N, CA, C and O of each residue as an XYZ file, in Angstrom:
372
protein
N       5.333     28.533     10.291
C       5.430     27.063     10.506
C       5.808     26.086      9.669
O       5.426     26.008      8.502
N       6.735     25.133     10.344
C       7.220     24.163      9.554
C       6.555     22.952      9.074
O       5.554     22.570      9.681
N       7.019     22.244      7.975
C       6.180     21.245      7.689
C       6.306     19.904      7.993
O       7.440     19.470      8.197
N       5.129     18.994      8.077
C       5.048     17.778      8.869
C       6.301     16.902      8.248
O       6.705     16.958      7.086
N       6.768     16.153      9.216
C       7.755     15.252      8.275
C       7.082     14.385      7.318
O       7.653     13.924      6.330
N       5.470     14.096      7.714
C       5.509     13.114      6.615
C       4.818     13.682      5.419
O       4.023     12.972      4.803
N       5.091     15.067      4.995
C       4.689     15.883      3.762
C       6.230     16.144      3.481
O       6.500     17.075      2.722
N       6.880     15.673      3.827
C       8.568     16.045      2.974
C       8.557     15.227      2.407
O       7.969     14.190      2.714
N       9.356     15.450      1.141
C       9.405     14.238      0.289
C      10.590     13.480      0.830
O      11.450     14.058      1.494
N      10.651     12.029      0.517
C      11.545     11.289      0.822
C      13.030     11.249      0.106
O      13.203     11.234     -1.113
N      14.236     11.235      1.272
C      15.250     11.125     -0.036
C      15.604     10.228     -0.862
O      15.189      9.090     -1.080
N      16.652     11.033     -1.431
C      17.210     10.193     -2.742
C      16.351     10.361     -3.896
O      15.464     11.212     -3.954
N      16.687      9.366     -5.001
C      16.443      9.282     -6.229
C      15.096      9.282     -6.487
O      14.655      8.250     -5.979
N      14.477      9.714     -6.853
C      13.150      8.861     -7.651
C      13.133      7.247     -7.780
O      12.126      6.608     -7.473
N      14.174      6.706     -8.199
C      13.861      5.522     -8.603
C      14.192      4.581     -7.150
O      14.096      3.373     -7.367
N      14.529      4.913     -5.846
C      14.702      4.624     -4.648
C      13.399      5.324     -3.952
O      13.171      5.010     -2.784
N      12.989      5.763     -4.258
C      11.936      5.985     -3.533
C      10.494      5.172     -3.938
O       9.639      4.879     -3.102
N      10.403      4.875     -5.356
C       9.437      4.053     -5.860
C      10.185      2.198     -5.512
O       9.526      1.169     -5.657
N      11.337      2.245     -5.152
C      11.750      0.824     -4.562
C      10.946      1.049     -3.204
O       9.909      0.449     -2.923
N      11.504      1.894     -2.492
C      10.819      1.268     -0.701
C       9.169      1.169     -0.764
O       8.533      0.436     -0.007
N       8.466      2.148     -1.937
C       7.672      2.245     -1.752
C       6.783      0.476     -2.219
O       5.765      0.226     -1.574
N       7.073     -0.185     -2.891
C       7.132     -1.175     -3.442
C       7.274     -2.219     -2.395
O       6.393     -3.079     -2.353
N       8.428     -2.280     -1.392
C       8.769     -2.614     -0.792
C       7.806     -2.970      0.480
O       7.582     -4.033      1.058
N       7.201     -1.280      0.728
C       6.392     -1.384      2.110
C       4.719     -2.038      1.518
O       3.956     -2.585      2.315
N       4.297     -1.822     -0.255
C       3.258     -2.246     -0.549
C       3.518     -4.259      0.183
O       2.946     -4.942      1.032
N       4.416     -4.420     -0.556
C       4.979     -6.567     -0.652
C       4.770     -6.570      0.959
O       3.904     -7.337      1.378
N       5.504     -5.761      1.928
C       5.409     -5.957      3.359
C       3.863     -6.474      3.552
O       3.400     -7.572      3.857
N       3.249     -5.167      3.234
C       1.584     -5.280      3.834
C       1.262     -6.165      3.020
O       1.166     -7.112      3.800
N       1.041     -6.541      2.111
C       0.714     -7.905      1.689
C       0.818     -9.179      2.406
O      -0.075     -9.998      2.625
N       2.441     -9.222      2.836
C       2.623    -10.694      3.497
C       2.513    -10.517      4.734
O       2.774    -11.500      5.427
N       2.008     -8.952      5.594
C       0.717     -9.345      6.977
C      -0.309     -9.758      6.793
O      -0.818    -10.618      7.512
N      -1.117     -9.009      5.321
C      -2.365     -9.650      5.157
C      -2.543    -10.801      5.233
O      -3.280    -11.293      6.088
N      -1.746    -11.654      4.132
C      -2.033    -13.039      4.278
C      -1.704    -13.880      5.911
O      -2.053    -15.017      6.226
N      -1.053    -13.034      6.609
C      -0.475    -13.291      7.933
C      -1.753    -13.101      8.775
O      -1.623    -13.407      9.961
N      -2.835    -12.702      8.428
C      -4.046    -12.075      9.086
C      -3.828    -11.226      9.994
O      -4.444    -11.370     11.050
N      -2.843    -10.043      9.839
C      -2.300     -9.358     11.138
C      -3.374     -8.488     11.105
O      -3.761     -8.126      9.993
N      -3.950     -8.069     12.114
C      -4.878     -7.156     12.535
C      -4.321     -5.975     11.733
O      -3.104     -5.926     11.559
N      -5.213     -4.900     11.167
C      -5.015     -3.829     10.848
C      -4.341     -3.810      9.026
O      -4.217     -2.876      8.233
N      -4.076     -5.051      8.928
C      -2.849     -5.318      7.633
C      -4.027     -4.501      6.552
O      -3.581     -3.554      5.903
N      -5.295     -4.820      6.399
C      -5.939     -4.286      5.197
C      -5.973     -2.971      4.880
O      -5.882     -2.419      3.783
N      -6.127     -2.499      6.064
C      -5.556     -0.456      6.362
C      -4.295     -0.357      5.768
O      -4.221      0.536      4.923
N      -3.426     -0.916      5.932
C      -1.988     -0.683      5.995
C      -1.675     -1.002      4.650
O      -0.874     -0.291      4.044
N      -2.139     -1.859      4.173
C      -1.891     -1.717      2.254
C      -2.478     -1.199      1.963
O      -1.895     -0.214      1.511
N      -3.869     -1.075      1.819
C      -4.698      0.078      1.255
C      -3.597      1.489      1.259
O      -3.097      1.956      0.235
N      -3.402      1.947      2.475
C      -2.948      3.347      2.306
C      -0.912      3.329      1.608
O      -0.236      4.246      1.143
N      -0.577      1.874      1.861
C       0.713      2.074      0.863
C      -0.001      1.717     -0.221
O       0.945      1.816     -1.003
N      -0.800      1.419     -0.833
C      -1.064      1.467     -2.261
C      -1.001      3.030     -2.672
O      -0.217      3.623     -3.413
N      -2.095      3.477     -1.933
C      -2.402      5.172     -2.364
C      -0.805      5.810     -2.135
O      -0.450      6.646     -2.966
N      -0.277      5.609     -1.537
C       1.006      6.522     -0.787
C       2.122      5.903     -2.383
O       3.027      6.655     -2.747
N       1.940      4.848     -2.983
C       2.436      4.508     -4.230
C       1.684      5.452     -5.188
O       2.178      6.494     -5.620
N       0.387      4.981     -5.500
C      -0.344      5.446     -6.535
C      -0.013      7.234     -6.794
O       0.139      7.760     -7.897
N       0.037      7.906     -5.499
C       0.981      9.447     -5.200
C       1.983      9.530     -6.189
O       1.946     10.081     -7.289
N       3.101      8.747     -5.499
C       4.401      9.178     -5.748
C       4.317      8.823     -7.580
O       4.738      9.503     -8.516
N       3.705      7.683     -7.580
C       3.764      7.499     -9.305
C       3.015      8.752    -10.186
O       3.449      9.013    -11.308
N       1.939      9.464     -9.655
C       1.665     10.566    -10.425
C       2.446     11.753    -10.387
O       2.549     12.405    -11.426
N       3.229     12.277     -8.954
C       4.526     12.947     -9.418
C       5.539     12.433    -10.050
O       6.230     13.125    -10.797
N       5.708     11.489     -9.895
C       7.407     10.909    -10.547
C       6.886     10.701    -12.006
O       6.448      9.594    -12.320
N       6.923     11.908    -13.068
C       6.304     11.600    -14.244
C       7.905     10.653    -14.974
O       7.566      9.896    -15.884
N       9.123     10.637    -14.746
C       9.951      9.805    -15.481
C       9.812      8.886    -14.575
O      10.999      8.886    -14.250
N       9.348      8.103    -13.896
C       8.962      6.840    -13.361
C       8.152      5.942    -14.171
O       7.500      5.295    -13.352
N       7.930      5.664    -15.027
C       6.667      5.332    -15.784
C       6.318      3.993    -15.385
O       5.165      3.562    -15.377
N       7.819      3.050    -14.899
C       7.628      1.773    -14.556
C       6.979      1.611    -13.258
O       6.578      0.494    -12.929
N       6.846      2.567    -12.532
C       6.156      2.360    -11.346
C       4.846      2.761    -11.455
O       4.306      3.037    -10.384
N       4.260      2.857    -12.338
C       2.850      3.587    -12.836
C       2.319      1.838    -13.296
O       1.215      1.357    -13.043
N       3.687      1.008    -14.157
C       2.760     -0.020    -14.546
C       2.430     -1.354    -13.875
O       1.632     -2.291    -13.895
N       4.055     -0.646    -12.977
C       3.742     -2.250    -11.865
C       2.760     -1.963    -10.808
O       2.414     -2.930    -10.129
N       2.039     -0.347    -10.433
C       1.278     -0.596     -9.692
C      -0.646     -1.335    -10.440
O      -1.673     -1.840     -9.986
N       0.023     -0.844    -11.984
C      -1.446     -1.446    -12.990
C      -1.102     -3.123    -12.714
O      -1.784     -3.622    -13.610
N      -0.538     -4.116    -12.102
C      -0.058     -5.291    -12.048
C      -0.505     -5.485    -10.636
O      -1.318     -6.330    -10.263
N       0.144     -4.569     -9.856
C      -0.187     -5.458     -8.462
C      -1.404     -4.697     -7.790
O      -1.385     -5.312     -6.724
N      -2.284     -3.940     -7.674
C      -3.350     -3.317     -7.935
C      -4.870     -4.272     -7.870
O      -5.760     -4.213     -7.022
N      -4.784     -5.035     -8.945
C      -5.908     -6.290     -8.860
C      -5.510     -7.429     -8.305
O      -6.037     -8.494     -8.630
N      -4.186     -7.332     -7.080
C      -3.631     -9.084     -6.839
C      -4.419     -8.112     -5.422
O      -5.323     -8.642     -4.776
N      -4.051     -7.028     -5.169
C      -4.228     -6.180     -3.649
C      -5.341     -6.380     -3.237
O      -5.626     -7.064     -2.254
N      -6.267     -5.658     -4.125
C      -7.936     -5.245     -3.820
C      -8.803     -6.433     -3.165
O      -9.404     -6.431     -2.091
N      -8.648     -7.810     -4.482
C      -9.068     -9.041     -3.773
C      -8.575     -9.509     -2.573
O      -9.285    -10.189     -1.831
N      -7.401     -9.212     -2.291
C      -6.885     -9.751     -0.543
C      -7.727     -8.691      0.428
O      -8.402     -8.786      1.453
N      -7.374     -7.797     -0.329
C      -7.909     -6.439      1.054
C      -9.470     -6.925      1.665
O      -9.934     -6.872      2.804
N     -10.085     -7.454      0.266
C     -11.806     -7.236      0.447
C     -12.015     -8.998      1.199
O     -12.690     -9.120      2.222
N     -11.645     -9.683      0.829
C     -11.451    -11.177      1.446
C     -11.101    -11.220      2.351
O     -11.266    -12.352      2.806
N     -10.342    -10.169      3.433
C      -9.655    -10.271      4.837
C     -11.179     -9.297      5.517
O     -11.777     -9.477      6.578
N     -11.395     -8.436      4.593
C     -12.575     -7.075      5.390
C     -14.015     -8.556      5.328
O     -14.998     -8.333      6.034
N     -14.009     -9.602      4.692
C     -15.280    -10.307      4.755
C     -14.709    -11.742      5.881
O     -15.497    -12.642      6.174
N     -13.620    -11.728      6.264
C     -13.648    -13.012      6.886
C     -13.316    -11.890      8.157
O     -13.960    -12.379      9.084
N     -12.742    -10.816      8.616
C     -13.539    -10.120      9.948
C     -14.709     -9.931      9.816
O     -15.247    -10.145     10.903
N     -15.536     -9.595      8.952
C     -17.118     -9.626      9.127
C     -17.478    -10.518     10.082
O     -17.730    -10.304     11.267
N     -17.486    -11.884      9.266
C     -17.633    -12.905      9.886
C     -17.319    -13.093     11.457
O     -18.241    -13.289     12.249
N     -15.817    -13.017     11.918
C     -15.534    -13.173     12.941
C     -16.358    -11.937     13.610
O     -16.200    -12.224     14.797
N     -16.852    -11.181     13.608
C     -17.378    -10.085     14.206
C     -18.684    -10.541     14.662
O     -18.983    -10.412     15.849
N     -19.602    -11.136     13.703
C     -20.910    -11.812     13.591
C     -20.753    -12.689     14.567
O     -21.530    -12.412     15.482
N     -20.095    -13.636     14.799
C     -19.808    -15.057     15.451
C     -19.919    -14.454     16.993
O     -20.664    -14.971     17.825
N     -18.965    -13.126     17.318
C     -18.556    -12.768     18.736
C     -20.306    -12.075     19.043
O     -20.825    -12.059     20.159
N     -20.755    -11.722     18.177
C     -22.065    -11.452     18.841
C     -23.396    -12.320     19.334
O     -24.342    -11.746     19.874
């Protein structure tokens, strides 16, 4: 059985992988600010991926430091978007 592409390690050095994950988190934050559908879930997934990589990349302590700074910003953004979404659903019903 061959491994799935999503489970394979990203090519490149650990620092390049961390930079790509940071870029993805920031991209999803911008999508969330633009009120794009599904952006809150995409941001949560990007954060989760970043945490997983930060745990596996012991030589990259700056990625963990960055995550401890960015998560307190991202989580309220996700929660606020969910509240807006819930209010919109209630208005439709």
